[in-house]
C-alpha positions in Angstrom: 0.0 0.0 0.0 1.5 3.3 -1.0 1.1 6.7 0.7 -2.1 7.6 -1.2 -4.0 4.3 -0.9 -6.2 3.6 2.0 -8.0 0.6 3.4 -11.4 2.3 3.5 -10.9 5.0 0.8 -12.6 8.3 0.9 -12.0 11.3 -1.5 -8.8 13.2 -0.6 -8.8 17.0 -1.0 -11.4 19.4 -2.4 -14.0 18.8 -5.0 -12.8 20.6 -8.2 -15.1 19.3 -10.9 -18.2 17.1 -11.5 -19.3 15.8 -14.9 -21.5 13.1 -16.3 -19.8 10.5 -18.6 -21.7 10.6 -21.9 -21.9 8.1 -24.8 -19.7 10.2 -27.1 -16.7 9.6 -24.8 -16.9 5.8 -25.1 -14.9 3.1 -26.9 -16.4 0.3 -28.9 -17.1 -1.7 -25.7 -19.2 1.2 -24.1 -16.5 2.2 -21.6 -15.3 5.7 -21.1 -12.0 6.5 -22.9 -9.0 6.7 -20.4 -7.6 9.6 -22.4 -10.8 11.6 -22.0 -10.8 10.9 -18.3 -7.1 12.1 -18.1 -8.1 15.3 -19.9 -10.8 16.0 -17.4 -8.4 15.4 -14.5 -6.0 17.9 -16.1 -8.8 20.5 -16.3 -9.7 19.9 -12.5 -6.0 20.0 -11.5 -5.4 23.1 -13.6 -8.3 25.0 -12.0 -7.0 24.3 -8.5 -3.3 24.9 -9.3 -4.2 28.2 -11.0 -5.7 29.3 -7.7 -2.5 28.5 -5.8 -0.4 30.1 -8.5 -2.8 33.2 -8.6 -2.6 32.9 -12.4 -1.7 30.9 -15.4 -0.2 27.3 -15.0 0.9 24.6 -17.4 1.0 20.9 -16.9 4.5 19.7 -16.7 4.1 15.9 -15.9 1.6 13.2 -14.8 3.0 10.6 -12.5 1.5 7.3 -11.2 -1.6 7.0 -13.3 -3.6 3.9 -12.4 -7.1 3.0 -13.6 -9.0 0.8 -11.0 -12.3 0.2 -12.5 -14.0 1.1 -15.9 -16.4 3.9 -16.1 -19.9 3.4 -17.5 -22.0 5.8 -19.5 -24.1 7.9 -17.2 -21.8 7.7 -14.3 -21.5 11.0 -12.3 -17.7 11.6 -12.0 -16.3 13.7 -9.2 -12.7 15.1 -9.4 -10.9 15.8 -6.1 -7.6 17.6 -5.9 -5.1 17.8 -3.0 -2.0 20.1 -3.1 0.9 17.8 -2.1 3.9 20.2 -2.4 4.5 23.8 -3.5 8.0 24.8 -4.8 9.3 28.1 -6.1 7.3 27.9 -9.3 5.8 24.3 -9.3 2.8 22.8 -7.7 2.5 19.0 -7.1 -1.1 17.9 -6.9 -2.9 14.6 -6.4 -6.1 14.3 -8.6 -8.5 11.6 -7.7 -11.6 10.6 -9.7 -14.6 9.0 -8.0 -17.7 7.6 -9.8 -21.3 7.4 -8.6 -22.8 4.8 -10.9 -26.5 5.4 -11.5 -27.2 1.7 -12.3 -25.6 0.2 -9.3 -25.6 3.2 -6.9 -22.0 2.3 -6.2 -19.6 5.0 -5.0 -16.0 4.0 -6.0 -12.6 5.4 -6.8 -11.8 5.1 -10.5 -8.3 6.5 -10.7 -5.7 8.8 -9.3 -2.5 10.6 -10.5 0.0 13.1 -9.3 0.2 16.1 -11.6 2.9 18.7 -11.6 2.0 22.2 -12.7 4.3 25.2 -13.2 3.4 28.9 -13.0 4.0 30.8 -16.2 3.8 34.4 -17.2 2.1 35.9 -20.2 5.1 35.0 -22.4 4.9 31.4 -21.3 8.0 31.6 -19.2 8.3 30.1 -15.6 7.5 32.6 -12.9 7.7 32.3 -9.1 4.6 31.6 -7.1 3.2 34.3 -5.0 3.9 34.1 -1.2 1.5 31.6 0.6 -1.1 33.2 2.8 
């Protein structure tokens, strides 16, 4: 068990995004595409990292991506973010996805990953983060 896994898991961090999985986001088997899910995780992480950075951020890396269960069409997905570390210009953030499946009424963790964002200025250059309050 690593530092992010728990015996009786509950969402870690703050709710950043909720969205319903639609049929247009599925593969030939009717499951939601993993790539679509990663893009939604990036949106949720970016929204929260830009608050910490007080401005524009860019995604630098995604680490430890692990899909635990498939996502069915119609599932209500909740994206939670937790800031793990703040550096001079970077923010390391855990992003978790939880699914509320309307057919089974089951609430379960779908995936998690650690995203690293860097604060950038209007020219796309790295900038220091503002002092923490």
